[in-house]
C-alpha positions as CSV (number, residue, x, y, z in Angstrom):
1,K,-27.5,9.5,-28.8
2,G,-26.7,10.2,-25.1
3,P,-23.4,11.1,-23.5
4,A,-20.6,8.5,-23.6
5,F,-20.1,6.7,-20.3
6,C,-16.8,5.3,-19.1
7,N,-17.1,2.3,-16.8
8,I,-13.5,2.3,-15.6
9,L,-12.4,4.2,-12.5
10,L,-8.7,4.6,-11.5
11,A,-8.6,4.9,-7.7
12,D,-5.0,5.7,-6.6
13,E,-4.8,5.2,-2.8
14,P,-8.4,6.4,-2.3
15,T,-8.4,5.4,1.4
16,S,-5.0,6.3,2.6
17,M,-4.5,8.9,5.3
18,I,-8.2,9.1,6.2
19,D,-10.2,8.1,9.3
20,A,-11.8,4.7,9.5
21,C,-15.4,6.0,9.1
22,S,-14.5,7.9,5.9
23,R,-12.5,4.9,4.7
24,A,-15.5,2.6,5.1
25,T,-17.8,5.1,3.3
26,I,-15.4,5.3,0.4
27,L,-15.0,1.5,0.1
28,D,-18.8,1.1,0.3
29,M,-19.3,3.6,-2.5
30,L,-16.6,2.0,-4.7
31,L,-18.0,-1.5,-4.2
32,K,-21.5,-0.2,-4.9
33,L,-20.3,1.3,-8.2
34,R,-18.6,-2.0,-9.1
35,D,-21.7,-4.1,-8.3
36,E,-24.5,-1.8,-9.5
37,I,-23.1,-0.5,-12.8
38,N,-20.5,-3.1,-13.5
39,M,-17.7,-0.6,-13.2
40,T,-14.1,-1.8,-13.4
41,I,-12.1,-0.2,-10.7
42,I,-8.3,-0.1,-10.9
43,F,-7.5,0.2,-7.2
44,I,-3.9,1.2,-6.5
45,T,-2.9,0.5,-2.9
46,H,0.0,-0.5,-0.7
47,D,-2.4,-2.2,1.7
48,I,-2.5,-5.9,0.6
49,G,-5.3,-6.7,3.0
50,L,-7.4,-4.1,1.5
51,A,-6.5,-5.3,-2.0
52,Y,-7.7,-8.7,-1.1
53,Y,-10.9,-7.3,0.3
54,V,-11.9,-5.2,-2.8
55,S,-10.3,-7.1,-5.7
56,D,-11.2,-9.9,-8.0
57,N,-7.7,-9.9,-9.4
58,V,-4.5,-8.4,-8.1
59,Y,-1.2,-7.4,-9.7
60,I,1.8,-7.1,-7.4
61,M,4.5,-4.6,-8.4
62,E,8.0,-4.3,-7.1
63,H,10.2,-1.4,-8.4
64,G,7.7,-0.7,-11.2
65,K,7.5,-4.2,-12.5
66,F,4.9,-6.9,-12.1
67,V,6.1,-9.8,-10.1
68,E,2.9,-11.7,-9.6
69,S,-0.7,-11.5,-10.7
70,G,-3.9,-13.6,-10.6
71,P,-7.1,-14.0,-8.7
72,A,-6.9,-12.2,-5.4
73,E,-7.6,-15.2,-3.3
74,E,-4.9,-17.3,-5.1
75,V,-2.2,-14.6,-5.0
76,I,-2.8,-13.6,-1.4
77,L,-3.4,-17.1,0.1
78,H,-0.8,-18.9,-2.1
79,P,1.8,-16.3,-3.1
80,T,4.8,-17.4,-5.2
81,A,6.8,-14.3,-5.5
82,A,9.2,-13.4,-2.7
83,Y,8.0,-9.8,-2.7
84,T,4.3,-10.8,-2.3
85,K,5.3,-13.1,0.5
86,R,7.1,-10.3,2.2
87,L,4.1,-7.9,1.8
88,I,1.8,-10.5,3.4
89,S,4.2,-11.2,6.2
90,D,4.1,-7.4,7.0
91,V,0.3,-7.4,7.6
92,P,-0.4,-7.2,11.4
93,K,-1.8,-10.4,12.8
94,I,-4.6,-10.6,15.3
95,S,-3.6,-12.7,18.3
96,D,-5.8,-15.3,19.9
97,N,-6.0,-13.0,23.0
98,S,-7.3,-10.1,20.8
99,I,-9.9,-12.3,19.2
100,T,-11.1,-13.5,22.6
101,M,-11.4,-9.9,23.9
102,V,-13.3,-8.7,20.8
103,R,-15.7,-11.7,21.1
104,K,-16.4,-10.8,24.8
105,L,-17.0,-7.1,23.9
106,F,-19.4,-8.0,21.1
107,P,-21.1,-11.3,22.1
108,W,-24.1,-10.6,19.9
109,N,-22.0,-10.4,16.7
110,H,-22.3,-14.0,15.4
111,A,-19.8,-13.3,12.6
112,L,-17.0,-13.0,15.2
113,R,-17.5,-16.7,16.0
114,H,-15.8,-17.6,12.7
115,I,-12.5,-15.7,13.2
């Protein structure tokens, strides 16, 4: 019998306070673990945009108590709790001018046509 393998990883703010390149590398590694070995990742973050990106399900806590939970898309796009709505409203928005500028800088990136 081989060694026991745990397929749960607790990642507490794994990308906070690091540069963008390192952040992307860590996120890629975590998503690869999730997808390739079916690892469950409990991803603790204050970054609701990041939570939406990496999560199947989210649990929103306020003062140590759960105030909302469910599929990431449902909770983030259709929040019901006042605290969740406040978190989402605090996410910086990209203005139409910024999107136009990015599209001009990277005209070959077809994915930018959809933002």
